[in-house]
N, C-alpha and C positions, 0 to 999 in steps of 0.2 A: 558459452556465456549463459548464465541463468536469467531467464526472463520471468520474473515473478508477478508482473503486472501486465495489463493489456494496453498500457499507454503507447505502445509502438503503433497501434492503429490510429490513435489521435495524431501522433507525429506524422504518420504517413500521409495525412491529408493537409499537412502544413500548419497544424496548431501546435505551438510550443507547449510542452508539458513535462512535469517532473514525474518520474516513476518512483513510487514508494510503497513498500509493503512491510508493515511492522511485525514480521514473524521471526523474531530472534530465536536462536537455538532450536530451529525446526527443520527437520529433514524435508527437502523440496519434493513434495508429492503433488504439486499442483495439477489438477485435472486428471489425476490418476484414479483408478477404480477404488483405491483404498485411501483417498485423500482425507486428511483429518488435521485438526489444529487443537492443541491443548487449550483448555478453557481459560487458564491464567494468561496465556499468550494472547488469546483473543480479547480478553478484557483489558489487558495492558495496551493492546493496539487501539482500542476504542479511546482510552485515555490520551494516547499520543495524538490521534486524529482530532480530538476535541481541542487540545492545546494548539495544534497547527491551525485549525479553523478559526479559533479565537484570535490568534496572532495575525492571520491574514485579513480577517474581517476588520481589525483595528488599524490597518495601515492607513497612513495619511499621505497625500501627495504633496 
């Protein structure tokens, strides 16, 4: 199983959390000595996070 986020540490102390890493079409080299991320993938990930944050911030009870 690929673990692309560190959210497992949050869950291990009893805090529910979603693991999300917007790195589509990227070979998993997380924490490798030659870790890299394509610039376009990185910038698209920022766009995705901004949309998620706006949606979550606008939730109403």
